[in-house]
RONUTOR-20694 format. One line per 2 residues: for each residue z, y, x of C-alpha. Coordinates in nm, 3 decimals, always signed. Layout:
N
Z,Y,X  ...
//
This chain:
828
+6.707,+4.263,+4.613  +6.557,+4.361,+4.277
+6.742,+4.287,+3.954  +6.666,+4.321,+3.584
+6.920,+4.403,+3.317  +6.926,+4.477,+2.945
+7.106,+4.775,+2.806  +7.169,+4.805,+2.433
+7.445,+5.027,+2.289  +7.390,+4.924,+1.928
+7.346,+4.547,+1.946  +7.515,+4.334,+2.204
+7.303,+4.073,+2.365  +7.595,+3.835,+2.367
+7.557,+3.793,+1.992  +7.204,+3.660,+2.028
+7.299,+3.455,+2.330  +7.593,+3.301,+2.147
+7.375,+3.228,+1.845  +7.126,+3.059,+2.070
+7.400,+2.856,+2.234  +7.542,+2.765,+1.894
+7.205,+2.641,+1.777  +7.158,+2.435,+2.090
+7.506,+2.278,+2.063  +7.463,+2.181,+1.699
+7.115,+2.045,+1.760  +7.218,+1.842,+2.062
+7.532,+1.697,+1.896  +7.343,+1.594,+1.575
+7.590,+1.778,+1.350  +7.325,+2.000,+1.191
+7.083,+1.836,+0.947  +6.711,+1.872,+0.991
+6.663,+2.120,+0.708  +6.954,+2.330,+0.837
+6.783,+2.342,+1.173  +6.474,+2.496,+1.016
+6.688,+2.747,+0.829  +6.865,+2.841,+1.150
+6.529,+2.892,+1.319  +6.422,+3.128,+1.042
+6.748,+3.322,+1.080  +6.694,+3.336,+1.454
+6.344,+3.476,+1.403  +6.469,+3.744,+1.162
+6.742,+3.850,+1.402  +6.494,+3.880,+1.686
+6.263,+4.095,+1.475  +6.559,+4.310,+1.369
+6.675,+4.354,+1.725  +6.326,+4.451,+1.846
+6.289,+4.695,+1.559  +6.620,+4.867,+1.629
+6.588,+4.882,+2.005  +6.291,+4.718,+2.179
+6.449,+4.578,+2.488  +6.394,+4.239,+2.638
+6.666,+4.106,+2.863  +6.569,+3.945,+3.189
+6.859,+3.823,+3.405  +6.816,+3.774,+3.778
+6.881,+3.449,+3.955  +7.167,+3.607,+4.150
+7.344,+3.869,+3.943  +7.565,+4.126,+4.123
+7.937,+4.068,+4.090  +7.998,+4.396,+3.911
+7.728,+4.321,+3.653  +7.856,+3.968,+3.601
+8.210,+4.097,+3.540  +8.088,+4.362,+3.297
+7.894,+4.116,+3.091  +8.181,+3.867,+3.093
+8.428,+4.124,+2.962  +8.200,+4.227,+2.683
+8.141,+3.871,+2.577  +8.516,+3.786,+2.583
+8.617,+4.099,+2.396  +8.369,+4.062,+2.117
+8.378,+3.686,+2.078  +8.739,+3.569,+2.138
+8.736,+3.373,+1.813  +8.430,+3.171,+1.911
+8.539,+3.039,+2.248  +8.462,+2.685,+2.146
+8.095,+2.776,+2.124  +8.074,+2.940,+2.469
+7.964,+2.763,+2.783  +7.894,+2.871,+3.133
+7.619,+3.132,+3.120  +7.277,+3.048,+3.255
+7.101,+3.259,+3.511  +6.760,+3.369,+3.372
+6.456,+3.329,+3.586  +6.426,+3.662,+3.755
+6.048,+3.671,+3.789  +5.963,+3.649,+3.416
+5.964,+3.912,+3.143  +5.872,+3.874,+2.779
+5.720,+4.113,+2.531  +5.636,+4.046,+2.169
+5.267,+4.061,+2.072  +5.124,+4.290,+1.806
+5.434,+4.514,+1.822  +5.367,+4.881,+1.772
+5.603,+5.170,+1.735  +5.624,+5.543,+1.779
+5.712,+5.501,+2.147  +5.601,+5.263,+2.420
+5.784,+4.932,+2.428  +6.043,+4.887,+2.701
+5.965,+4.558,+2.868  +6.231,+4.563,+3.142
+6.399,+4.761,+3.417  +6.396,+4.729,+3.795
+6.678,+4.841,+4.025  +6.822,+4.749,+4.361
+7.180,+4.672,+4.473  +7.167,+4.931,+4.745
+7.299,+5.274,+4.667  +6.987,+5.462,+4.756
+6.943,+5.788,+4.573  +6.579,+5.847,+4.663
+6.440,+5.517,+4.533  +6.085,+5.502,+4.408
+5.936,+5.205,+4.220  +5.572,+5.101,+4.246
+5.394,+4.861,+4.005  +5.059,+4.692,+4.074
+4.865,+4.400,+3.940  +4.703,+4.309,+3.606
+4.721,+4.596,+3.361  +4.930,+4.815,+3.592
+4.882,+5.180,+3.507  +4.697,+5.105,+3.183
+4.870,+4.836,+2.985  +5.200,+4.858,+3.171
+5.352,+5.174,+3.320  +5.667,+5.195,+3.534
+5.899,+5.492,+3.566  +5.904,+5.538,+3.941
+6.258,+5.684,+3.930  +6.439,+5.462,+3.682
+6.227,+5.143,+3.721  +6.169,+5.113,+3.345
+5.853,+4.916,+3.258  +5.685,+5.006,+2.927
+5.394,+4.848,+2.740  +5.160,+5.129,+2.651
+4.947,+4.952,+2.383  +4.960,+4.670,+2.136
+4.922,+4.331,+2.303  +4.744,+4.026,+2.164
+4.849,+3.689,+2.302  +4.526,+3.531,+2.182
+4.333,+3.769,+2.408  +4.565,+3.739,+2.709
+4.886,+3.537,+2.718  +5.041,+3.665,+3.042
+5.006,+3.931,+3.309  +5.087,+3.893,+3.678
+5.224,+4.207,+3.842  +5.386,+4.307,+4.172
+5.685,+4.545,+4.202  +5.819,+4.718,+4.509
+6.097,+4.971,+4.580  +6.033,+5.231,+4.852
+6.210,+5.538,+4.983  +6.071,+5.838,+4.798
+6.100,+6.058,+5.108  +5.994,+5.834,+5.391
+5.780,+5.588,+5.181  +5.963,+5.310,+5.368
+5.988,+4.982,+5.181  +6.342,+4.917,+5.071
+6.261,+4.566,+4.956  +5.961,+4.345,+5.018
+5.709,+4.327,+4.728  +5.805,+4.084,+4.453
+5.563,+3.923,+4.208  +5.666,+3.863,+3.850
+5.502,+3.763,+3.521  +5.510,+3.935,+3.188
+5.448,+3.680,+2.911  +5.331,+3.787,+2.569
+5.542,+3.610,+2.309  +5.348,+3.474,+2.014
+5.399,+3.571,+1.651  +5.226,+3.410,+1.356
+4.937,+3.650,+1.323  +4.643,+3.407,+1.295
+4.563,+3.202,+0.989  +4.422,+2.848,+1.025
+4.043,+2.819,+1.023  +3.804,+2.532,+0.958
+3.514,+2.563,+1.205  +3.184,+2.425,+1.080
+3.276,+2.436,+0.711  +3.191,+2.377,+0.435
+3.165,+2.005,+0.494  +2.970,+1.713,+0.354
+3.104,+1.359,+0.331  +3.020,+1.037,+0.153
+3.192,+0.718,+0.050  +3.053,+0.408,-0.124
+3.113,+0.391,-0.494  +3.365,+0.133,-0.624
+3.570,+0.176,-0.304  +3.932,+0.068,-0.306
+4.220,+0.319,-0.312  +4.298,+0.449,+0.033
+3.946,+0.412,+0.171  +3.896,+0.667,+0.446
+3.632,+0.926,+0.362  +3.640,+1.173,+0.650
+3.869,+1.383,+0.871  +3.872,+1.761,+0.830
+4.079,+1.946,+1.091  +4.157,+2.315,+1.122
+4.238,+2.528,+1.425  +4.506,+2.797,+1.471
+4.476,+3.057,+1.745  +4.856,+3.098,+1.769
+5.065,+2.939,+2.045  +5.110,+2.569,+1.968
+5.409,+2.547,+2.207  +5.623,+2.835,+2.092
+5.759,+2.809,+1.739  +5.572,+2.669,+1.440
+5.296,+2.927,+1.428  +5.033,+2.665,+1.504
+5.195,+2.369,+1.327  +4.956,+2.289,+1.043
+5.011,+2.097,+0.722  +4.714,+1.992,+0.502
+4.697,+1.965,+0.126  +4.436,+1.935,-0.152
+4.403,+2.227,-0.391  +4.113,+2.079,-0.592
+3.984,+1.725,-0.610  +4.277,+1.531,-0.752
+4.332,+1.266,-0.868  +4.016,+1.132,-0.704
+4.104,+1.204,-0.342  +4.411,+1.265,-0.126
+4.470,+1.398,+0.225  +4.732,+1.308,+0.481
+4.938,+1.623,+0.558  +4.946,+1.591,+0.935
+4.630,+1.390,+1.025  +4.396,+1.555,+0.770
+4.239,+1.219,+0.678  +4.082,+1.235,+0.333
+4.111,+0.909,+0.138  +4.013,+0.784,-0.204
+4.298,+0.808,-0.455  +4.129,+0.650,-0.760
+3.982,+0.303,-0.781  +3.638,+0.205,-0.913
+3.475,+0.544,-0.900  +3.125,+0.482,-1.040
+2.827,+0.671,-0.897  +2.633,+0.617,-1.216
+2.911,+0.806,-1.404  +2.962,+1.086,-1.150
+2.795,+1.114,-0.813  +2.939,+1.428,-0.650
+3.291,+1.574,-0.612  +3.399,+1.913,-0.476
+3.731,+1.896,-0.289  +3.918,+2.209,-0.169
+4.135,+2.151,+0.141  +4.413,+2.390,+0.253
+4.568,+2.411,+0.599  +4.897,+2.607,+0.628
+5.085,+2.693,+0.947  +5.462,+2.731,+1.001
+5.483,+2.365,+0.905  +5.387,+2.452,+0.550
+5.700,+2.667,+0.491  +5.713,+2.989,+0.304
+5.571,+3.281,+0.497  +5.309,+3.076,+0.675
+4.943,+3.166,+0.679  +4.679,+2.937,+0.529
+4.306,+2.873,+0.530  +4.085,+2.672,+0.297
+3.753,+2.495,+0.305  +3.543,+2.285,+0.070
+3.428,+1.929,+0.118  +3.146,+1.795,-0.096
+3.196,+1.421,-0.125  +2.906,+1.213,-0.252
+2.938,+0.859,-0.378  +2.671,+0.640,-0.220
+2.507,+0.369,-0.423  +2.590,+0.000,-0.409
+2.415,-0.277,-0.597  +2.662,-0.310,-0.883
+2.412,-0.303,-1.173  +2.162,-0.580,-1.264
+1.801,-0.502,-1.364  +1.713,-0.494,-1.735
+1.369,-0.526,-1.895  +1.271,-0.236,-2.115
+1.183,-0.485,-2.390  +1.222,-0.856,-2.434
+0.866,-0.926,-2.556  +0.536,-0.787,-2.423
+0.187,-0.825,-2.575  -0.132,-0.790,-2.371
-0.498,-0.874,-2.431  -0.797,-0.912,-2.200
-1.161,-1.008,-2.222  -1.273,-1.346,-2.104
-1.524,-1.190,-1.865  -1.254,-0.999,-1.676
-1.290,-1.063,-1.303  -1.027,-1.232,-1.091
-0.763,-0.987,-0.971  -0.803,-0.746,-1.261
-0.481,-0.599,-1.397  -0.389,-0.704,-1.750
-0.067,-0.506,-1.798  +0.266,-0.395,-1.655
+0.624,-0.490,-1.734  +0.909,-0.259,-1.637
+1.274,-0.311,-1.561  +1.542,-0.044,-1.546
+1.814,-0.049,-1.284  +2.090,+0.210,-1.275
+2.106,+0.172,-0.901  +1.872,+0.362,-0.668
+1.654,+0.304,-0.364  +1.679,-0.046,-0.211
+1.948,-0.150,-0.457  +1.702,-0.099,-0.743
+1.417,-0.304,-0.592  +1.328,-0.615,-0.787
+1.094,-0.908,-0.735  +0.899,-1.064,-1.021
+0.791,-1.417,-1.092  +0.656,-1.640,-1.369
+0.911,-1.915,-1.432  +0.770,-2.075,-1.748
+0.457,-2.079,-1.967  +0.115,-2.235,-2.009
-0.058,-1.981,-1.785  +0.140,-2.013,-1.465
-0.175,-2.117,-1.275  -0.401,-1.865,-1.453
-0.196,-1.546,-1.409  +0.028,-1.398,-1.141
+0.276,-1.109,-1.130  +0.351,-0.882,-0.835
+0.579,-0.583,-0.776  +0.450,-0.230,-0.741
+0.623,-0.090,-0.429  +0.625,+0.266,-0.567
+0.719,+0.228,-0.932  +0.889,-0.114,-0.910
+0.682,-0.229,-1.209  +0.566,-0.587,-1.250
+0.183,-0.604,-1.243  +0.024,-0.902,-1.422
-0.323,-0.994,-1.288  -0.578,-1.271,-1.345
-0.562,-1.557,-1.100  -0.838,-1.783,-1.240
-1.141,-1.719,-1.468  -1.072,-1.705,-1.841
-1.270,-1.883,-2.111  -1.233,-1.785,-2.471
-1.401,-2.104,-2.589  -1.147,-2.315,-2.401
-0.817,-2.126,-2.457  -0.761,-1.813,-2.662
-0.397,-1.719,-2.578  -0.120,-1.773,-2.322
+0.261,-1.738,-2.330  +0.453,-1.657,-2.012
+0.818,-1.612,-1.925  +0.867,-1.363,-1.643
+1.183,-1.294,-1.445  +1.294,-0.987,-1.248
+1.563,-1.024,-0.981  +1.718,-0.774,-0.740
+1.596,-0.812,-0.386  +1.919,-0.696,-0.219
+2.231,-0.850,-0.370  +2.577,-0.748,-0.244
+2.813,-1.049,-0.242  +3.105,-0.811,-0.294
+2.984,-0.744,-0.647  +2.849,-1.088,-0.729
+3.107,-1.115,-1.008  +2.912,-0.843,-1.192
+2.600,-1.064,-1.198  +2.369,-1.229,-1.249
+2.144,-0.962,-1.102  +1.830,-1.079,-1.285
+1.670,-1.058,-1.629  +1.388,-1.233,-1.819
+1.125,-1.134,-2.074  +0.842,-1.305,-2.267
+0.477,-1.205,-2.220  +0.200,-1.308,-2.463
-0.162,-1.268,-2.350  -0.457,-1.289,-2.590
-0.806,-1.372,-2.456  -1.089,-1.189,-2.634
-1.438,-1.329,-2.675  -1.721,-1.168,-2.472
-2.090,-1.227,-2.428  -2.091,-1.405,-2.096
-2.385,-1.450,-1.862  -2.540,-1.794,-1.811
-2.356,-2.040,-1.595  -2.545,-2.262,-1.350
-2.442,-2.622,-1.308  -2.385,-2.561,-0.938
-2.292,-2.258,-0.733  -2.580,-2.332,-0.492
-2.869,-2.578,-0.472  -3.023,-2.760,-0.173
-3.368,-2.922,-0.202  -3.615,-3.100,+0.032
-3.993,-3.122,+0.039  -4.241,-3.274,+0.286
-4.471,-3.037,+0.459  -4.777,-3.229,+0.337
-4.665,-3.215,-0.027  -4.937,-3.141,-0.276
-4.968,-2.809,-0.451  -4.780,-2.792,-0.786
-4.562,-3.087,-0.691  -4.206,-3.064,-0.822
-3.948,-2.987,-0.553  -3.633,-2.984,-0.767
-3.468,-2.841,-1.076  -3.188,-2.594,-1.152
-2.993,-2.608,-1.477  -2.781,-2.348,-1.658
-2.638,-2.285,-2.001  -2.490,-2.005,-2.207
-2.110,-2.059,-2.225  -2.083,-1.863,-2.552
-2.056,-2.046,-2.880  -2.389,-1.901,-2.992
-2.556,-2.066,-2.689  -2.858,-1.842,-2.639
-3.172,-2.001,-2.481  -3.238,-1.910,-2.117
-3.536,-1.805,-1.913  -3.564,-1.893,-1.540
-3.743,-1.682,-1.280  -3.760,-1.655,-0.902
-3.651,-1.334,-0.734  -3.972,-1.247,-0.554
-3.784,-1.038,-0.300  -3.667,-1.372,-0.162
-4.016,-1.532,-0.186  -4.253,-1.263,-0.063
-4.534,-1.509,+0.016  -4.502,-1.667,-0.331
-4.484,-2.019,-0.192  -4.284,-2.148,-0.492
-4.301,-2.132,-0.871  -4.046,-2.219,-1.141
-4.080,-2.333,-1.496  -3.927,-2.059,-1.710
-3.798,-2.309,-1.968  -3.652,-2.603,-1.778
-3.598,-2.453,-1.429  -3.821,-2.695,-1.235
-3.931,-2.554,-0.899  -4.285,-2.642,-0.786
-4.489,-2.583,-0.472  -4.738,-2.296,-0.489
-4.883,-2.299,-0.133  -4.897,-2.548,+0.150
-4.596,-2.561,+0.380  -4.578,-2.604,+0.755
-4.253,-2.724,+0.902  -4.352,-2.607,+1.247
-4.379,-2.252,+1.111  -4.066,-2.237,+0.895
-3.819,-2.518,+0.836  -3.599,-2.347,+0.572
-3.691,-2.138,+0.271  -3.408,-1.955,+0.091
-3.490,-1.827,-0.256  -3.285,-1.695,-0.549
-3.329,-1.823,-0.904  -3.241,-1.594,-1.196
-3.130,-1.715,-1.537  -3.153,-1.460,-1.820
-3.043,-1.488,-2.181  -3.339,-1.443,-2.413
-3.128,-1.278,-2.684  -2.953,-1.042,-2.445
-3.148,-0.956,-2.132  -2.850,-0.780,-1.978
-2.675,-1.117,-1.930  -2.816,-1.240,-1.602
-2.695,-1.492,-1.346  -2.826,-1.573,-1.001
-2.800,-1.881,-0.783  -2.922,-1.941,-0.425
-3.162,-2.231,-0.362  -3.219,-2.360,-0.007
-3.541,-2.563,+0.040  -3.580,-2.766,+0.359
-3.928,-2.867,+0.474  -3.934,-3.227,+0.599
-4.149,-3.320,+0.895  -4.475,-3.512,+0.878
-4.656,-3.638,+1.189  -4.943,-3.390,+1.179
-4.942,-3.259,+1.536  -5.081,-3.445,+1.839
-4.889,-3.435,+2.168  -5.018,-3.219,+2.453
-4.935,-3.125,+2.807  -4.597,-2.951,+2.834
-4.758,-2.682,+3.053  -5.072,-2.597,+3.249
-5.057,-2.813,+3.560  -5.215,-2.720,+3.897
-5.242,-3.043,+4.099  -5.318,-3.045,+4.474
-5.423,-3.338,+4.694  -5.404,-3.331,+5.071
-5.719,-3.440,+5.255  -5.534,-3.679,+5.478
-5.294,-3.808,+5.213  -5.190,-4.167,+5.197
-5.274,-4.415,+4.919  -5.011,-4.420,+4.643
-4.915,-4.056,+4.706  -4.778,-3.882,+4.390
-5.012,-3.600,+4.313  -4.853,-3.462,+3.992
-4.586,-3.557,+3.737  -4.706,-3.491,+3.384
-4.497,-3.465,+3.065  -4.595,-3.394,+2.705
-4.458,-3.209,+2.404  -4.504,-3.256,+2.031
-4.441,-2.990,+1.764  -4.335,-3.258,+1.519
-3.974,-3.368,+1.487  -3.949,-3.743,+1.417
-3.615,-3.887,+1.316  -3.602,-4.131,+1.608
-3.729,-3.886,+1.867  -4.054,-3.867,+2.061
-4.215,-4.148,+2.258  -4.552,-4.088,+2.423
-4.822,-4.321,+2.547  -5.042,-4.207,+2.840
-5.381,-4.358,+2.936  -5.716,-4.270,+3.088
-6.032,-4.248,+2.886  -6.181,-4.592,+2.820
-6.494,-4.509,+3.022  -6.270,-4.400,+3.313
-6.019,-4.681,+3.289  -6.123,-4.809,+3.633
-6.109,-4.471,+3.806  -6.164,-4.537,+4.179
-5.964,-4.235,+4.292  -5.653,-4.200,+4.073
-5.417,-4.411,+3.863  -5.122,-4.343,+3.624
-4.763,-4.462,+3.656  -4.517,-4.459,+3.360
-4.177,-4.297,+3.423  -3.849,-4.359,+3.240
-3.814,-3.998,+3.121  -4.119,-4.021,+2.892
-4.350,-3.878,+3.160  -4.614,-4.017,+3.401
-4.702,-3.972,+3.766  -5.062,-3.938,+3.887
-5.115,-4.137,+4.210  -5.398,-4.139,+4.465
-5.564,-4.480,+4.509  -5.701,-4.423,+4.859
-5.704,-4.174,+5.144  -5.984,-3.985,+5.307
-6.042,-3.715,+5.047  -6.258,-3.434,+5.183
-6.317,-3.084,+5.055  -6.672,-3.084,+5.188
-6.753,-3.395,+4.995  -6.576,-3.291,+4.667
-6.341,-3.002,+4.626  -6.216,-3.055,+4.264
-6.155,-3.368,+4.057  -6.111,-3.366,+3.678
-5.893,-3.641,+3.533  -5.889,-3.672,+3.145
-5.558,-3.817,+3.014  -5.509,-3.945,+2.657
-5.157,-3.878,+2.511  -5.048,-4.058,+2.189
-4.719,-4.040,+1.994  -4.529,-4.305,+1.798
-4.570,-4.141,+1.458  -4.709,-4.293,+1.142
-4.996,-4.253,+1.159  -5.001,-4.196,+1.537
-5.158,-3.874,+1.669  -5.329,-3.840,+2.004
-5.505,-3.579,+2.214  -5.690,-3.565,+2.543
-5.587,-3.321,+2.814  -5.765,-3.278,+3.146
-5.575,-3.254,+3.472  -5.752,-3.054,+3.745
-5.690,-3.185,+4.098  -5.790,-2.976,+4.400
-5.840,-3.113,+4.750  -5.662,-2.895,+5.002
-5.592,-2.881,+5.370  -5.229,-2.952,+5.449
-5.006,-2.932,+5.752  -4.848,-3.231,+5.916
-4.545,-3.184,+5.691  -4.766,-3.199,+5.382
-4.754,-2.825,+5.305  -5.075,-2.695,+5.143
-5.248,-2.436,+5.363  -5.598,-2.385,+5.220
-5.794,-2.524,+4.926  -6.132,-2.344,+4.991
-6.447,-2.497,+5.139  -6.533,-2.172,+5.326
-6.246,-2.234,+5.559  -6.472,-2.468,+5.760
-6.734,-2.206,+5.848  -6.489,-1.942,+5.965
-6.462,-1.885,+6.340  -6.157,-2.018,+6.505
-5.866,-1.782,+6.483  -6.010,-1.562,+6.204
-5.938,-1.601,+5.839  -6.121,-1.464,+5.540
-5.871,-1.179,+5.508  -5.937,-1.070,+5.867
-6.315,-1.068,+5.810  -6.276,-0.857,+5.499
-6.066,-0.605,+5.693  -6.330,-0.583,+5.970
-6.607,-0.532,+5.717  -6.410,-0.252,+5.549
-6.368,-0.073,+5.881  -6.743,-0.092,+5.954
-6.829,+0.053,+5.614  -6.581,+0.335,+5.667
-6.738,+0.427,+6.001  -7.084,+0.436,+5.844
-6.964,+0.672,+5.573  -6.813,+0.907,+5.832
-7.138,+0.917,+6.033  -7.349,+0.993,+5.726
-7.118,+1.278,+5.627  -7.126,+1.426,+5.978
-7.507,+1.421,+5.993  -7.534,+1.577,+5.649
-7.302,+1.862,+5.744  -7.496,+1.933,+6.065
-7.826,+1.943,+5.883  -7.688,+2.176,+5.622
-7.561,+2.411,+5.891  -7.904,+2.446,+6.061
-8.093,+2.546,+5.746  -8.239,+2.906,+5.750
-8.101,+3.184,+5.534  -8.247,+3.171,+5.186
-8.242,+3.469,+4.957  -8.066,+3.410,+4.633
-8.218,+3.454,+4.291  -8.230,+3.782,+4.104
-7.930,+3.686,+3.900  -7.719,+3.666,+4.214
-7.639,+4.031,+4.276  -7.357,+3.968,+4.521
-7.365,+4.170,+4.839  -7.547,+3.995,+5.123
-7.438,+4.072,+5.476  -7.674,+3.976,+5.758
-7.518,+3.964,+6.101  -7.720,+4.021,+6.417
-7.572,+3.896,+6.739  -7.769,+4.130,+6.969
-7.703,+4.501,+6.992  -7.915,+4.763,+7.159
-7.885,+4.804,+7.533  -7.897,+5.183,+7.527
-8.145,+5.429,+7.673  -8.188,+5.240,+7.998
-8.281,+4.917,+7.822  -8.661,+4.915,+7.824
-8.694,+4.549,+7.735  -8.508,+4.533,+7.403
-8.738,+4.787,+7.231  -9.097,+4.875,+7.291
-9.105,+5.256,+7.316  -9.482,+5.245,+7.308
-9.467,+5.203,+6.937  -9.305,+5.542,+6.906
-9.552,+5.696,+7.152  -9.852,+5.555,+6.966
-9.780,+5.551,+6.596  -10.152,+5.522,+6.525
-10.148,+5.173,+6.659  -9.950,+5.056,+6.364
-10.206,+5.065,+6.086  -10.185,+4.714,+5.960
-9.912,+4.556,+5.759  -9.675,+4.342,+5.960
-9.487,+4.096,+5.742  -9.108,+4.057,+5.784
-8.998,+3.724,+5.918  -8.629,+3.747,+5.833
-8.679,+3.789,+5.456  -8.874,+3.635,+5.176
-8.999,+3.923,+4.957  -9.043,+3.861,+4.588
-9.334,+4.108,+4.559  -9.621,+4.153,+4.796
-9.691,+4.522,+4.873  -10.010,+4.651,+5.003
-10.009,+4.782,+5.361  -9.902,+5.143,+5.382
-10.138,+5.396,+5.536  -9.959,+5.569,+5.816
-9.962,+5.941,+5.863  -10.194,+6.073,+6.129
-10.083,+6.317,+6.391  -10.265,+6.541,+6.617
-10.465,+6.369,+6.882  -10.276,+6.276,+7.190
-9.961,+6.419,+7.034  -9.632,+6.242,+6.990
-9.396,+6.372,+6.717  -9.098,+6.134,+6.733
-8.896,+6.325,+6.477  -9.168,+6.308,+6.220
-9.226,+5.942,+6.301  -8.862,+5.854,+6.236
-8.858,+6.046,+5.909  -9.167,+5.861,+5.791
-9.015,+5.528,+5.877  -8.687,+5.626,+5.706
-8.873,+5.725,+5.391  -9.056,+5.394,+5.389
-8.740,+5.198,+5.438  -8.562,+5.381,+5.156
-8.849,+5.309,+4.915  -8.904,+4.948,+5.024
-8.678,+4.713,+4.822  -8.755,+4.426,+5.057
-8.619,+4.597,+5.363  -8.261,+4.515,+5.467
-7.987,+4.605,+5.413  -7.996,+4.555,+5.039
-7.798,+4.761,+4.797  -7.578,+4.540,+4.575
-7.404,+4.637,+4.256  -7.111,+4.418,+4.142
-7.044,+4.428,+3.768  -6.698,+4.322,+3.659
-6.677,+4.259,+3.287  -6.298,+4.190,+3.297
-6.040,+4.350,+3.519  -5.733,+4.190,+3.368
-5.478,+4.323,+3.125  -5.154,+4.506,+3.172
-5.270,+4.683,+3.489  -5.116,+5.024,+3.543
-5.415,+5.118,+3.759  -5.742,+5.218,+3.603
-6.081,+5.123,+3.730  -6.134,+5.176,+4.104
-6.511,+5.199,+4.065  -6.670,+5.535,+4.119
-6.960,+5.445,+3.892  -6.981,+5.660,+3.581
-6.703,+5.879,+3.716  -6.734,+6.234,+3.603
-6.546,+6.375,+3.900  -6.647,+6.388,+4.259
-6.446,+6.275,+4.554  -6.350,+6.628,+4.630
-6.205,+6.680,+4.283  -5.993,+6.363,+4.271
-5.620,+6.364,+4.336  -5.492,+6.043,+4.490
-5.123,+6.120,+4.464  -5.086,+5.866,+4.184
-5.146,+5.583,+4.433  -4.790,+5.623,+4.563
-4.660,+5.547,+4.214  -4.831,+5.207,+4.189
-4.577,+5.028,+4.406  -4.544,+4.910,+4.766
-4.883,+4.734,+4.766  -5.069,+5.065,+4.729
-4.842,+5.259,+4.962  -5.071,+5.233,+5.265
-5.380,+5.326,+5.060  -5.203,+5.632,+4.925
-5.113,+5.742,+5.278  -5.475,+5.714,+5.392
-5.613,+5.920,+5.106  -5.344,+6.182,+5.130
-5.425,+6.228,+5.500  -5.793,+6.271,+5.413
-5.717,+6.549,+5.167  -5.503,+6.732,+5.418
-5.782,+6.707,+5.675  -6.028,+6.861,+5.430
-5.800,+7.154,+5.372  -5.754,+7.215,+5.741
//
């Protein structure tokens, strides 16, 4: 089994152990006071530092200590501490698998952390160390088992290391003990000062807060071990900011320490907070931060007018809503706590003026509510009040949160425009009113004390047809042209009143003129009626229902009277029947109407209204006699229907006639085309120089054909002495017969005969084929090819080079090939 022991020749471990026991006994029995406990802890810390400085060993006792080691330690403790037996107790066994080393310790040599050894008496023992930091941070002496820390350790970086130790035979490498895991803990020292993360800080508290009102909590952090010792035990205090604020030492709650702190006196405070470790004792480390504390506003101040009396003036012609002036209140509070509402609480102009609050400047704006009149009232006195909108009941004892001021308003005289007696006028006139008759009158006056005379006119933009006139002095409106209610019922004009002394003072008023109805229009048919009567209708059959309309508009509505002309009162064919809806029905008196006897009947109807005087008109109803089906449906109203063959209607006959005409047109066109095709060839005029091609269907039969050509003509050229006219042409000029050449008697010279005939043909312009010259005055523009005509060409065919044809594009490719072949043939 592995064991750990501490060896120190200069300082016995029993002294420290006894001191620790003594501290524990006094603390557990309650004999030592609290402050003495802290002093003893400080002494203990100093002794530990002294011991580590003198000889850096840390003692780790095994769970089961060998008997020889236990006896040795017991003798040393008894020999050196016989006079302190009352403080000794049975010794504890230290946990064997833990070692401790102090952080941030550095010396000239590596720090001895502990020692490993075994109970067996094995001379060739070798110790092996593995795990976290083995070989780098911690190194073991493989012969003695001493474990050393090779560098300075920082608990805040790593608090403990887990390692594994094993003892083996140095010769055979056989394990003498199974591997054992143990922990090396880094003991904390106070090497980190408290810090305030996130600082500096901002906080706020309402002004006028009571003492002890919580402001905020500012906590610090300490990287040291909060479990071991007091390195991380923090105590808070205020370095700056008294006597206004205080802080609780352990909770770090900042509270108000002074009552009735006024924001209007001082708004911002800078407080310096300190956090100190080691419970605030001497030797502890500290950190500071600043907290800016702002007093927030509360409504603890009432509004005050800048002055108690205000004077304003305005002209009497100022429009409604115009601003007269502003009153201002001052409030030491800010934002919503400084908002005030205004009102008029007293005065003789409460219904003439009003006051509102400007949302941006919080001023009171006085405006005109009703029109002012200098001649009626020249001044007003108002009492206005300003009151805070948001009142805090907590500070109601500081009130009232309102203030009042007096406002005097003077009305100044102004040259006002004329004022009509009414804002609008409505007049009526009958449509048959006489020209220059008076329709109505408008009145106006100058409200000023001078009372200038007025001149009335009509705005002609509202009376483009000039149907009305107005008297410029008294404002009477008269009729200028005749009116027709059926054309326009309402006429809206504008009358202008102008001061004669000051033409810039003008007023306008609308005048609506309604045209009243007069019975001047006779009633007439409501529409154009098309009445039909069946030939086999029955007596009393309703032929047509007729209604009337009247453009007039009587007050009691229309009522029409219908009748036949007096000379046709006893009409033998038709009669009228009055209906309840102010219409009539036309009835047939008998049956047996025939289209062949009479196709159309005309029935004049007299329509009269109930006006005063009554108006009447005569309208004629046209009634057609038609053929109807058994159900009474009209089929045909034409007389021609009787002469049509059975089964054919007029539409069918028209279609047949159209087809016949079309066939005749086709036949005429066909005959014309055939006749045109059989006409003989006619020679064109001289102006037509186009090439004429005459085609002959028969070709020569060859030498054996003795019928197609008479060879006797060649054998006897003397027989052709007369002129034989050509039948296939029409010559323009008549040439005299040519005298043929004579040959030797009984001799036939065919060669000479052919040459003579060839010469004659070449010199005869009437002999076919005819030479034709085409003259082209325009060949187009933009053509890359020149003229293709050989006329007026200075070069002969043999001198021309046709290679350029291949450059004109694919359309001239074939032509270029043909000409190039011809040139090559010439060369060969």
